[in-house]
GUVEX-588249 format. One record per residue: residue number from 1; residue in three letters; chain; y, x, z of N, C-alpha, C in turn. Coordinates in steps of 0.02 Angstrom, whole numbers, m for minus. Example, Ala and Ser with C-alpha at 12.3 -4.5 7.8 and 13.67 -1.06 7.14 Angstrom:
- 1,ALA,A,m284,660,390,m225,615,390,m165,660,390
- 2,SER,A,m112,642,354,m53,684,357,2,645,394
END
This chain:
- 1,MET,A,1843,1270,m120,1811,1234,m173,1766,1180,m142
- 2,GLU,A,1772,1119,m164,1734,1063,m138,1672,1052,m180
- 3,THR,A,1615,1044,m145,1552,1030,m179,1545,955,m186
- 4,VAL,A,1530,933,m247,1520,863,m260,1446,849,m265
- 5,TYR,A,1422,802,m224,1352,783,m225,1343,726,m275
- 6,ILE,A,1296,735,m320,1281,682,m369,1211,657,m354
- 7,ASP,A,1206,593,m340,1141,562,m327,1107,549,m394
- 8,LYS,A,1059,592,m411,1025,587,m476,987,522,m483
- 9,HIS,A,960,497,m428,924,433,m431,972,376,m448
- 10,ALA,A,1031,376,m417,1080,324,m431,1102,326,m504
- 11,VAL,A,1110,386,m530,1129,394,m601,1074,366,m645
- 12,LEU,A,1012,383,m629,956,357,m669,951,281,m665
- 13,ILE,A,960,254,m606,957,181,m597,1012,147,m637
- 14,ASN,A,1072,174,m634,1127,145,m673,1114,150,m748
- 15,SER,A,1084,205,m769,1066,213,m840,1012,162,m859
- 16,CYS,A,965,149,m814,914,98,m827,946,29,m833
- 17,LYS,A,995,16,m791,1030,m49,m794,1065,m58,m861
- 18,GLU,A,1083,m2,m892,1115,m4,m959,1063,m5,m1015
- 19,GLY,A,998,m5,m995,945,m10,m1044,924,56,m1077
- 20,GLN,A,941,112,m1048,923,176,m1078,849,192,m1065
- 21,ARG,A,812,195,m1119,739,208,m1115,724,276,m1085
- 22,SER,A,764,326,m1099,751,393,m1072,756,392,m996
- 23,ALA,A,802,354,m969,810,348,m897,749,311,m867
- 24,GLN,A,726,259,m902,667,223,m879,606,270,m877
- 25,TYR,A,600,312,m927,544,359,m928,549,409,m871
- 26,GLU,A,609,432,m855,619,479,m799,601,445,m733
- 27,ILE,A,621,383,m724,604,345,m664,528,337,m660
- 28,TYR,A,498,321,m716,425,314,m718,391,379,m696
- 29,LYS,A,414,435,m722,385,500,m704,394,514,m630
- 30,LEU,A,451,495,m602,464,507,m531,419,467,m484
- 31,TYR,A,405,405,m503,372,359,m456,301,338,m474
- 32,SER,A,278,350,m535,215,322,m557,155,345,m515
- 33,LYS,A,151,408,m499,93,432,m462,89,400,m392
- 34,ALA,A,144,398,m357,145,368,m290,129,294,m293
- 35,MET,A,156,259,m343,144,187,m348,71,173,m368
- 36,TYR,A,43,215,m410,m27,208,m429,m71,218,m366
- 37,ASN,A,m55,268,m326,m94,281,m266,m91,222,m217
- 38,ILE,A,m33,191,m211,m26,132,m168,m72,76,m193
- 39,SER,A,m69,64,m258,m110,11,m287,m184,27,m280
- 40,MET,A,m203,90,m290,m274,109,m283,m299,99,m212
- 41,ARG,A,m257,114,m163,m277,105,m93,m290,31,m78
- 42,ILE,A,m254,m12,m110,m263,m84,m98,m320,m111,m140
- 43,LEU,A,m323,m93,m203,m371,m124,m249,m438,m87,m254
- 44,ASN,A,m438,m22,m246,m499,18,m252,m532,7,m320
- 45,HIS,A,m491,1,m372,m516,m11,m440,m466,20,m488
- 46,GLU,A,m487,73,m524,m441,111,m565,m405,70,m619
- 47,GLU,A,m444,30,m656,m414,m8,m711,m363,m59,m685
- 48,GLU,A,m380,m92,m630,m333,m141,m602,m271,m106,m575
- 49,ALA,A,m280,m48,m544,m222,m10,m518,m177,12,m576
- 50,GLU,A,m207,32,m631,m167,50,m690,m129,m10,m717
- 51,ASP,A,m163,m68,m719,m129,m129,m742,m71,m147,m696
- 52,VAL,A,m83,m143,m630,m31,m158,m582,28,m111,m591
- 53,LEU,A,13,m47,m601,66,3,m611,110,m16,m670
- 54,GLN,A,78,m30,m726,116,m46,m787,155,m112,m778
- 55,GLU,A,123,m163,m751,157,m227,m740,215,m219,m691
- 56,SER,A,206,m178,m640,259,m168,m590,320,m135,m621
- 57,PHE,A,309,m84,m661,366,m52,m694,400,m98,m744
- 58,LEU,A,361,m136,m782,391,m184,m828,433,m235,m790
- 59,ASP,A,405,m260,m735,440,m308,m694,504,m277,m665
- 60,ALA,A,498,m216,m639,556,m183,m609,611,m171,m660
- 61,PHE,A,592,m148,m719,643,m134,m770,674,m199,m797
- 62,SER,A,634,m252,m799,663,m315,m823,709,m347,m771
- 63,ARG,A,698,m329,m706,739,m357,m653,786,m306,m621
- 64,ILE,A,794,m249,m653,832,m195,m621,905,m213,m608
- 65,LYS,A,931,m260,m646,1000,m281,m633,1007,m316,m566
- 66,ASP,A,951,m342,m540,950,m374,m475,947,m324,m417
- 67,PHE,A,929,m261,m433,924,m209,m382,995,m191,m359
- 68,ARG,A,1009,m204,m294,1077,m194,m268,1084,m129,m229
- 69,GLN,A,1033,m89,m228,1034,m25,m193,1047,m32,m118
- 70,GLU,A,1024,m90,m90,1027,m99,m18,971,m60,16
- 71,SER,A,919,m46,m21,865,m2,1,856,49,m55
- 72,THR,A,808,94,m46,795,142,m100,758,108,m157
- 73,PHE,A,765,135,m216,728,108,m273,653,112,m260
- 74,GLY,A,631,168,m231,560,177,m216,533,122,m171
- 75,LEU,A,570,103,m120,549,50,m75,547,m17,m112
- 76,TRP,A,596,m30,m152,599,m91,m192,540,m95,m239
- 77,LEU,A,526,m40,m274,469,m37,m320,403,m43,m282
- 78,LYS,A,399,m12,m224,338,m16,m183,322,m88,m164
- 79,GLN,A,373,m127,m148,363,m198,m131,334,m235,m191
- 80,ILE,A,358,m219,m251,333,m251,m312,259,m232,m321
- 81,VAL,A,243,m168,m313,174,m144,m322,127,m176,m271
- 82,VAL,A,148,m178,m208,105,m208,m156,93,m281,m171
- 83,ASN,A,146,m318,m189,137,m389,m203,92,m401,m263
- 84,LYS,A,101,m362,m316,58,m370,m375,m15,m351,m359
- 85,SER,A,m24,m299,m319,m92,m279,m299,m126,m334,m259
- 86,ILE,A,m89,m364,m213,m116,m419,m173,m134,m478,m218
- 87,ASN,A,m92,m492,m268,m106,m546,m314,m171,m533,m353
- 88,TYR,A,m182,m470,m372,m245,m452,m406,m304,m464,m359
- 89,LEU,A,m296,m446,m296,m350,m458,m248,m364,m533,m241
- 90,ARG,A,m312,m572,m239,m321,m645,m233,m359,m672,m293
- 91,LYS,A,m346,m644,m351,m383,m666,m411,m457,m650,m403
- 92,ARG,A,m473,m597,m367,m542,m580,m353,m570,m623,m297
- 93,LYS,A,m527,m662,m266,m546,m707,m212,m570,m670,m151
- 94,VAL,A,m533,m619,m131,m548,m584,m69,m534,m632,m12
- 95,GLU,A,m581,m638,32,m571,m683,88,m557,m643,151
- 96,PHE,A,m505,m663,185,m489,m633,249,m517,m679,302
- 97,VAL,A,m558,m652,344,m592,m691,395,m541,m713,447
- 98,SER,A,m538,m777,460,m495,m802,513,m527,m785,579
- 99,THR,A,m487,m764,626,m514,m743,690,m497,m793,745
- 100,GLU,A,m473,m850,727,m454,m899,778,m515,m921,819
- 101,ASP,A,m574,m926,788,m633,m951,823,m683,m895,840
- 102,ILE,A,m662,m833,834,m707,m776,845,m688,m742,910
- 103,ASP,A,m739,m719,946,m726,m682,1008,m688,m618,993
- 104,VAL,A,m646,m598,1040,m607,m537,1032,m653,m477,1036
- 105,VAL,A,m642,m428,992,m681,m368,992,m660,m324,1050
- 106,ASP,A,m708,m292,1082,m695,m248,1139,m651,m190,1117
- 107,GLU,A,m592,m183,1147,m544,m131,1131,m572,m61,1144
- 108,SER,A,m620,m54,1188,m646,13,1205,m684,44,1147
- 109,THR,A,m701,5,1096,m738,32,1039,m692,55,983
- 110,SER,A,m627,52,994,m581,71,941,m577,147,934
- 111,ILE,A,m552,168,878,m545,240,864,m488,268,905
- 112,ASN,A,m498,325,934,m444,360,969,m401,394,916
- 113,ASP,A,m339,371,910,m294,396,859,m280,471,866
- 114,ASP,A,m291,499,926,m279,571,936,m334,614,906
- 115,ASP,A,m391,584,891,m448,622,865,m453,618,789
- 116,THR,A,m398,618,754,m399,609,682,m387,674,644
- 117,GLU,A,m421,727,666,m415,791,631,m471,799,580
- 118,TYR,A,m483,748,541,m536,749,491,m507,771,424
- 119,LYS,A,m551,790,381,m529,809,315,m503,748,278
- 120,VAL,A,m444,755,250,m409,699,218,m451,669,162
- 121,ASP,A,m481,710,121,m519,685,65,m579,644,88
- 122,GLN,A,m613,666,140,m671,630,166,m651,563,195
- 123,ILE,A,m594,561,228,m570,498,257,m549,451,201
- 124,ARG,A,m515,478,151,m493,436,94,m554,404,61
- 125,LYS,A,m607,443,50,m667,416,19,m700,364,64
- 126,ALA,A,m700,376,129,m729,328,176,m689,263,176
- 127,ILE,A,m623,268,172,m581,208,169,m599,166,108
- 128,LEU,A,m613,199,53,m631,162,m8,m697,125,m1
- 129,GLU,A,m739,144,47,m802,110,59,m794,47,101
- 130,LEU,A,m736,38,131,m725,m22,173,m724,m85,129
- 131,PRO,A,m744,m142,157,m736,m205,121,m662,m217,106
- 132,ASP,A,m649,m253,52,m580,m262,29,m532,m284,84
- 133,GLY,A,m550,m336,121,m505,m362,173,m487,m309,224
- 134,TYR,A,m536,m271,247,m523,m218,296,m479,m164,265
- 135,ARG,A,m498,m142,204,m463,m88,171,m389,m105,159
- 136,VAL,A,m377,m166,139,m308,m186,124,m265,m185,187
- 137,VAL,A,m289,m215,241,m250,m216,303,m241,m146,329
- 138,LEU,A,m294,m106,329,m289,m36,353,m238,3,311
- 139,SER,A,m241,m4,246,m195,31,202,m123,10,212
- 140,LEU,A,m112,m56,216,m44,m80,225,m16,m57,292
- 141,TYR,A,m57,m58,344,m33,m40,411,m25,35,420
- 142,LEU,A,m79,72,408,m78,144,423,m45,186,368
- 143,LEU,A,m56,168,305,m33,211,251,35,189,222
- 144,GLU,A,47,124,221,109,99,192,162,83,244
- 145,GLY,A,143,80,308,191,72,361,214,1,375
- 146,TYR,A,177,m49,351,195,m118,366,171,m135,436
- 147,ASP,A,207,m180,470,183,m203,535,142,m268,525
- 148,HIS,A,113,m293,579,68,m351,573,105,m414,550
- 149,GLU,A,167,m420,570,206,m479,547,215,m476,471
- 150,GLU,A,232,m417,445,241,m409,373,175,m419,336
- 151,ILE,A,121,m392,363,56,m399,331,35,m473,330
- 152,SER,A,47,m508,385,29,m578,387,67,m618,334
- 153,HIS,A,130,m600,324,170,m633,273,145,m616,202
- 154,ILE,A,131,m553,189,109,m531,123,41,m562,105
- 155,LEU,A,m5,m561,153,m73,m584,140,m84,m658,156
- 156,LYS,A,m34,m689,185,m39,m760,204,m97,m770,253
- 157,ILE,A,m97,m728,305,m146,m733,359,m107,m731,424
- 158,SER,A,m139,m747,480,m104,m744,544,m97,m672,566
- 159,GLU,A,m49,m660,611,m41,m593,639,m103,m573,677
- 160,ASN,A,m134,m620,711,m196,m606,748,m251,m583,701
- 161,THR,A,m257,m616,643,m307,m597,594,m292,m526,569
- 162,SER,A,m229,m511,558,m210,m443,536,m231,m391,587
- 163,ARG,A,m216,m405,650,m234,m358,704,m310,m349,709
- 164,THR,A,m346,m404,705,m419,m400,711,m449,m364,650
- 165,GLN,A,m424,m379,590,m448,m345,530,m436,m270,537
- 166,LEU,A,m378,m251,563,m364,m180,571,m412,m148,621
- 167,LEU,A,m422,m181,677,m468,m155,728,m538,m148,699
- 168,ARG,A,m561,m199,665,m628,m196,635,m632,m143,581
- 169,ALA,A,m578,m135,543,m577,m83,491,m583,m14,522
- 170,LYS,A,m548,m3,578,m553,61,612,m623,74,638
- 171,ILE,A,m654,22,666,m722,29,692,m771,44,634
- 172,LYS,A,m765,6,581,m808,17,522,m797,86,493
- 173,LEU,A,m734,107,489,m718,173,462,m748,227,507
- 174,LYS,A,m743,217,572,m772,266,618,m848,270,608
- 175,ASN,A,m880,212,599,m953,211,587,m971,247,522
- 176,ILE,A,m932,236,470,m944,270,405,m937,345,414
- 177,LEU,A,m883,366,449,m871,437,460,m925,467,504
- 178,HIS,A,m950,428,552,m1004,452,596,m1068,463,555
- 179,LYS,A,m1085,415,512,m1145,422,470,m1141,482,424
- 180,LYS,A,m1080,500,403,m1071,557,359,m1067,622,398
- 181,GLY,A,m1069,617,465,m1066,677,507,m996,705,516
- 182,ILE,A,m946,666,500,m877,689,506,m851,679,577
- 183,VAL,A,m874,627,610,m857,616,681,m922,608,720
- 184,ARG,A,m917,619,784,m976,613,827,m973,550,867
END
């Protein structure tokens, strides 16, 4: 007897392409929490993250016929959410400091990635205390998995600025965690 594998996501996506509202609702239930969390990490503002979530799903469902399944639906939707979140930040006029004329920060002050056995909730809260520019680069790099080239393209900054923002975000995060007694 042969077992037939049915890709439930592909079935749902095809149903969405046919305009079935029930399929859209199922997709929303599958992805909404993760997409909201991505937007919150970038925006650090609940109402804006909710707006981005809703706009992203509306955009995705209106353009779903363009989705060719060359990547996963989740990755495709994530790109929409990240781009919309960045656009919201731009509306707030977040400025990313250019580092072309700034001295390089001493690498010895960076966080040792091996010493990250901190409580997740405390780190998450500390990340939210970072200035927008730092938080966005740190979130895109460490949490969303983008590299500096991709971040520079998304944020329209240089790769060097992305690297420096990340380094400074790590230093600031370490200082916040130190003040809270989480790191020594």
